[in-house]
N, C-alpha and C positions, 0 to 999 in steps of 0.2 A: 289579731286584727290590728292593722296599722293606724296610728293616730294621724289625722290630717293636719293641715296648717292650724286648725283650731280643734281643741278637744270637744267642741260642741257638735262636731260631725266626724265620724270615723269612716274610713274606706278600706276595703280589702279586696284584692284581686286574686281569684283562685280559679284555675281551669277555665279561663276565658270569661268568667262572670265577675263583674265589679259590684260589690255590695256597699251601698252608702247607708250608713246608720245614723239617724238623729240621736244625739247623745247628751241629753239633759234629763235623765230619767227622774231626778228628784223634782223636776218642774213639769213632768209629763211631756217633755220635749217641746215646751212652749217656744215658739219661733222667734228668732232674733235676726237682726240685719247680718250679723256675722255668719249665722247658719245659712242664710241665703247666699252670701258671697262665696262661702266654701262649697256649697252645693253647685253653684254655677261653675266654679273652677273645676270641680270634679267632673262635671258633664263635658266641659271643654277638653279636659285631658282624656276622657274616655273616647271622644270623637277622634282625637289625634293618635290614640294608641291602638294599633291593629291587634294587640293581644286581647283587647276587650271586645267580646262578641255580644254581650247583653249586660244590662244594668238592673240591679234590684235596689229598691229604696224601702227601708223599714225603719222602725224606731226601737230604741232600747228601753227595756222596762215595761211598765204596765200600759203605757199609752203610745200611740203612733205620733200624734202631735196635737196638743190641747189648744192650738191656735196661737195668735200673736201674744208675745210676752207683754202683759199689761201691768207690770210692776210700776211703771211710771204713771199709771192712771190714765185719765182721759187725754193727757198731754201726748200720749203715745200716738194718737191719731191726728193731732193738730200739726200737719206737715206744711201748711201754707207759710207759716213764719220761718220755716227752714229752707224755703226754696231759694235757689240762686237766681242770678239775673236772667238765666235762660229758662227758669222754671223746672229744671231737671229734677229737683227733689219732689216735685208734685207727682212724678211717676210712681205708681204703686209698687212697693217692694215685692209683694207676692206676684204681681204681674210680670216683673222682670224674670222671676224664676219660671213662671208658666211659659213665657215666650222662649226661654232657653230650652226647656223641656220639649216644646213644640219643634224646635230646630234640630233636635238630637238626630244623629246619624245611627245611633244604636237603639235597639228596642229597650223600653224601660218598663219594668214589672214592679208594681207596688205590692208589698207584703204588709198589709195593715194589721198590726198586732194588738191594737187597742183603740181607744177613742181618737177620732180624727175630726177635729172641730175647727171651724173658720178656715184659716189658711191651711190647716192640716187636712181639711177635706178638699179645698179647691186645688191644692197642688197635685192632687191625685188625678184630676180630670185630663191633663195632657199626657199622662202616663198611658201606655198602650194597653196593658193588661193589669187588672186589679184583683188580687186575691185578698181575703180577709179572714181573720180568726173569728170563731163563732161568738166571741165576747166583744168584738169590735162594735163601735157605735159611730155615727156620723152626724154632723150638724152644720148648717149654714146660717149662723145666728145673727147675721149682720143687722137685720131690721130690729132685732131685740136690743141692739146697742146703739141705735140711731144712725147706723151706717148703711152702706149699700154693698152689694156683692163686689168682690175684688178678684185679683189673680186671673183676669179674663174669663171668670166663671159665667158671666152673662152670655158669653159665646159658647163655652164648652158644655155647661150643664144641660141646657135644653137639647143639645145634640146627643148627650149621653143617655138621658132618661126621658126625653120628651118635654114639651112645653108645660103641659098640665101639672105633671109631678114636680118639675123644676120650680114652677111658680108657687105651688103649695109649700114646698120645703123652704123656699126663700122667704115667703110671706109670713109663715108661722115661726121659722127659725127653730123648730122643735128638734128633739133628738130622734135619730133614725136608727132603729135596731138593725143588726146584721141581716136578719131574714128579709126585711123590707128592702135593704140595699141590694140583696141578691135578686129578689123578684123584679126590681126595677131595672136591672142591668147595670147598676152603678158598679157592682163587683161581679166578677166572673164565677167565683166559687168560694165556699166557706170551708174552713179547716179547723180541727182542734188546735188550740194554741201551740202545742208542741210539734204539730205537723205542718204549720204554716210555712216556715222558711224552707224545710225540705221540699215542699210542693213547689214553691217559687223557684228553687234552685233546679229542680228536675225540669221544669218548663224552660228555664234559661239554658240549661245544658242541651235540651233538644234543639233549640235554636242554634246554639254554638256548634253542635256536632253535625247537623244535617243541612244547614242552609248556607248559601254563599253570602258572605258579609256585604258585598257591594249590592247584591240583589235585595237583601233585607233593608239596607239603607235607602235604596231607591223606592222600594215598595212602601216603606213607612211614610215617606214624604208624599208619594202618590195618593195614598189613602187619605191622609190628613188634609192635603191641599184640595182634594176633590170634594170635601165636605162643603166647600163654599162655591163650587162650580155652578154656573148658570145652566149648563147644557151638557149631556153626556158626550157631545162632540169634543169638549175639552179633554175628557179622559181618553177618548179615542186617539186624539192627536198625540198626547204625551206617551200613551202606551205604544203606539205604532213607532214613534221615534226611539223610545228606549228599548223596545224589542229588537229593532234593527241594530242598535248599537251593542246591546248585550249579546245578540246572536253571533257577533264576530269575536267574542271574548273567549279566552281559554277556559273560563269557568263553565261555559256551556258544554264544551267538549268533555270536560271532567265530569260534569253532572250526568251527561248521557252515558259516558263510558262506565262510570261507577254503577249506574243503574243496571246496565247489561251484565256487568261483572259481579253484581250482587255484593258490593262492598261499600263501606262508608266513603263519601267523597272527600277529597283533599283539595279544597279550593285555594287558588293562588292569588286571586284578586284581593287588593287591599283598599279599604275605604280611604286611607290617607293619601293614596297615590293614583288609584284607578277608577275614580268616578268618571263617568262619560263626559265628553265635550258638551258644553252647554249647561252642565249642572252648576249651581241651582237655576232651574229654568224660570223661577218666579221672581228673580231679583229686579226685574224691570218695574215691579210694583213698589210704591213708596214705603210699604211696611216690610219690605223684604230684608231690610238691614237689622231687624230686631234680633 
């Protein structure tokens, strides 16, 4: 496994799958600003690298991420005094990571190997598919610390598990066992600890081997963006437009030909160069530059 710009995060690319590993095992991977910066950089490189077909995020050691590093005490959360003239420092650090995950052109799979607390839980929400070990636990403990939800979780969490459950988890801040996370839809499946990463890699490989990268990138953004659509007509318009554009692409010919020839497809479309005209279609909105 290659060490990234910071030893607090490791990255490894193998067979089209980029694995990002939080690497502060002695601190249960408690989250730092450096970790956020390196993760954002890794996601940016993944989007630009056509060799990356899917991303896995996991933690090293017993925990996935125990939340924000609180070694500085309550001062860790007093950001107002650190704000610049434009108030930029007031932007939530976890939110910057969540927004970068939301913008990803590559599918992101979480492999939750242990406790995921605070930002360790909220960073999972904009990831596309979440697998967990049977010993994983989750918590959104912000109200127990006198804080409020962060990392855009007030938008993501109710969409993931419903308003009633989201409010219960946030209002109580209690620990959520893996079985409850599975039943709620927070995670897709539970695995024995030794089987977790192999299961995540098998899923990532299925995406890498069978699906056209440009189509996956477009489909990912279509699904996420339509969560906030006011009417299905918005979906109809963008689907019609992208179906017409993709219908002219070499990937469609390869996809159909490989189907009839009963072989694995070899898609030539590249996310770095072959996204259709007009992508990203949402940039006319003020939040589009996040």
